[in-house]
C-alpha positions in Angstrom: 197.5 70.3 13.5 195.2 68.5 11.3 193.7 71.7 9.8 197.2 73.1 9.4 198.3 69.9 7.4 195.1 70.2 5.3 195.7 73.8 4.4 199.3 73.3 3.6 198.4 70.4 1.3 195.8 72.8 -0.4 198.6 75.3 -0.6 200.9 72.9 -2.3 198.4 71.4 -4.6 197.1 75.0 -5.7 200.7 76.1 -6.2 201.4 73.3 -8.6 198.2 74.1 -10.6 199.1 77.8 -10.8 202.8 76.9 -12.1 201.1 74.5 -14.6 198.7 77.2 -15.6 201.6 79.7 -16.1 203.3 77.2 -18.3 200.2 76.9 -20.4 199.8 80.6 -20.7 203.2 81.1 -21.7 203.1 78.2 -24.4 199.8 79.9 -25.8 201.3 83.4 -25.9 204.8 82.6 -27.4 204.3 79.3 -29.2 200.6 78.5 -30.1 199.9 81.7 -32.0 202.8 80.9 -34.4 201.3 77.6 -35.5 199.0 77.0 -38.4 195.3 77.3 -37.6 194.5 73.6 -37.6 197.6 72.7 -35.2 196.5 75.7 -33.2 193.1 74.6 -32.6 194.2 71.0 -31.6 197.2 72.4 -29.5 194.9 74.5 -27.5 192.9 71.6 -26.2 195.9 69.3 -25.7 198.1 71.9 -23.8 195.3 72.6 -21.5 195.4 69.0 -20.3 199.0 69.5 -19.0 197.3 71.2 -16.0 195.9 67.7 -15.3 199.2 65.9 -15.5 199.9 66.1 -11.5 196.2 65.0 -10.7 196.3 62.3 -13.1 199.6 60.8 -11.6 197.9 61.2 -8.0 195.0 59.4 -9.4 197.1 56.4 -10.5 199.3 56.3 -7.5 196.2 56.3 -5.2 194.8 53.5 -7.4 191.6 55.7 -7.8 189.2 54.9 -10.6 187.0 57.5 -12.4 184.0 55.9 -10.6 185.6 57.2 -7.2 185.5 60.8 -8.7 181.6 60.5 -9.2 181.7 59.5 -12.7 178.9 56.9 -13.8 178.8 54.2 -16.3 175.0 54.0 -16.5 172.6 56.4 -18.7 175.2 58.3 -20.4 172.6 60.2 -22.4 170.8 61.4 -19.4 173.9 62.6 -17.7 174.7 64.5 -21.0 171.3 66.0 -21.1 171.3 67.0 -17.4 174.6 68.8 -18.0 173.4 70.6 -21.1 170.2 71.8 -19.3 172.3 72.9 -16.4 174.8 74.7 -18.5 172.0 76.5 -20.5 170.0 77.6 -17.3 173.2 78.8 -15.6 174.0 80.9 -18.8 170.4 82.4 -18.9 170.5 83.4 -15.2 174.2 84.3 -14.9 175.1 85.8 -18.4 172.0 86.6 -20.3 170.2 88.6 -17.7 173.2 90.8 -16.8 173.3 91.6 -20.5 169.8 92.5 -20.7 170.0 94.9 -17.6 173.1 96.7 -18.9 176.0 94.8 -17.3 177.1 92.9 -20.5 180.6 94.5 -20.5 181.3 93.0 -17.0 180.4 89.6 -18.2 183.2 89.4 -20.7 183.3 87.0 -23.6 184.8 87.0 -27.2 182.9 88.2 -30.0 182.9 86.1 -33.4 181.2 86.3 -36.6 181.8 82.8 -38.1 179.9 79.7 -37.2 183.0 77.6 -36.9 184.5 79.6 -34.2 181.2 79.2 -32.2 181.4 75.4 -32.6 185.1 75.3 -31.7 184.2 77.4 -28.7 181.8 74.6 -27.4 184.4 71.9 -28.3 187.2 73.6 -26.4 185.4 74.6 -23.4 183.8 71.1 -23.0 186.9 69.0 -23.9 189.6 71.3 -22.5 188.4 73.6 -19.8 185.4 71.7 -18.4 186.9 68.2 -18.6 190.3 69.4 -17.0 188.8 71.8 -14.3 186.0 69.3 -13.4 188.2 66.1 -13.3 190.6 68.3 -11.0 188.4 70.1 -8.7 185.1 68.4 -8.4 186.8 65.0 -9.0 190.0 64.4 -7.4 190.1 67.4 -4.8 186.6 66.9 -3.9 187.2 63.1 -3.4 190.4 63.6 -1.3 188.9 66.1 0.8 186.0 64.0 1.6 188.4 61.2 2.6 189.9 63.5 5.1 186.7 64.5 6.8 183.6 62.4 5.9 181.5 65.4 5.2 179.9 66.8 1.8 180.2 70.5 3.1 183.9 70.1 3.9 184.5 68.7 0.4 182.5 71.5 -1.3 184.4 74.2 0.6 187.8 72.8 -0.2 187.3 72.0 -3.9 185.5 75.5 -4.4 188.2 77.5 -2.5 191.0 75.8 -4.6 188.9 76.4 -7.9 188.7 80.0 -7.1 192.3 80.3 -6.2 193.1 78.7 -9.6 191.6 81.4 -11.4 193.5 84.1 -9.4 196.0 84.6 -12.5 193.1 85.2 -15.0 190.9 87.8 -13.3 190.5 90.1 -10.3 189.9 88.9 -6.6 186.2 89.6 -7.1 186.3 87.2 -10.1 188.1 84.6 -8.2 185.4 84.7 -5.5 182.6 84.5 -8.1 184.4 81.5 -9.6 184.8 79.8 -6.4 180.9 80.3 -5.9 180.2 78.8 -9.2 182.3 75.9 -8.2 180.3 75.3 -5.1 177.1 75.5 -7.2 178.5 72.7 -9.4 179.0 70.6 -6.3 175.5 71.3 -5.2 174.2 70.2 -8.5 175.8 67.0 -8.3 174.7 66.3 -4.7 171.1 67.3 -5.1 170.2 66.4 -8.6 169.7 62.6 -9.5 171.8 61.3 -12.2 174.0 64.5 -12.1 177.5 62.9 -12.4 180.9 64.5 -12.9 180.4 64.0 -16.6 177.2 66.1 -16.2 179.1 68.8 -14.4 181.8 68.9 -17.3 179.0 69.5 -20.0 177.3 72.3 -17.8 180.7 74.0 -17.3 181.7 73.8 -20.9 178.3 74.8 -22.3 178.0 77.8 -19.7 181.4 79.2 -20.7 180.8 78.7 -24.3 177.5 80.6 -24.1 179.3 83.6 -22.7 180.9 84.2 -26.1 177.6 83.6 -28.0 175.6 86.2 -25.7 178.7 88.7 -26.2 178.6 88.3 -30.0 174.7 88.8 -30.3 174.2 91.4 -27.7 177.3 93.7 -27.3 
């Protein structure tokens, strides 16, 4: 019964996230592209944070703090540096190498020519994608899962499964599985690397995603 309740709760949370993602996708498709460029760039970041509305409400209702979600106040510079190094390392292994061995088309990524687009890619993926998804999955969901069963492995599994399910609308089942594995990797980084906080994972996530476009533009 306990496990049944847990999985029902996961189903409800994932359903809420999928509905939020559908709303954001619809906004981007039918509204965002009609805005002026500057408004479009800002709105793309702001609207992605709509996905985090329910988790933020849960956070305040639970009287949680960001510190409860493995954020740290000390040595911010080191946390940022760790995140950048992890993101670059992941990109070299998971993106650059597939490009070099002929699987670049399977990795994906946009192709840009102008420097400002690359800069915005990093801003967007760190402040929107990385920040929202890590706050939700490696922050709130990981913490709540660990409160149910006081085991890190259980929290890793739950947060990674929901992370994969969250991406089911934007890719295939294979991509969903790979995304879940990347989520587990982020969890392991935070557990095993000293001074690796949720902030570090946000940076790693954003840098890794943004570099997909960089490699695609340079190598495809």
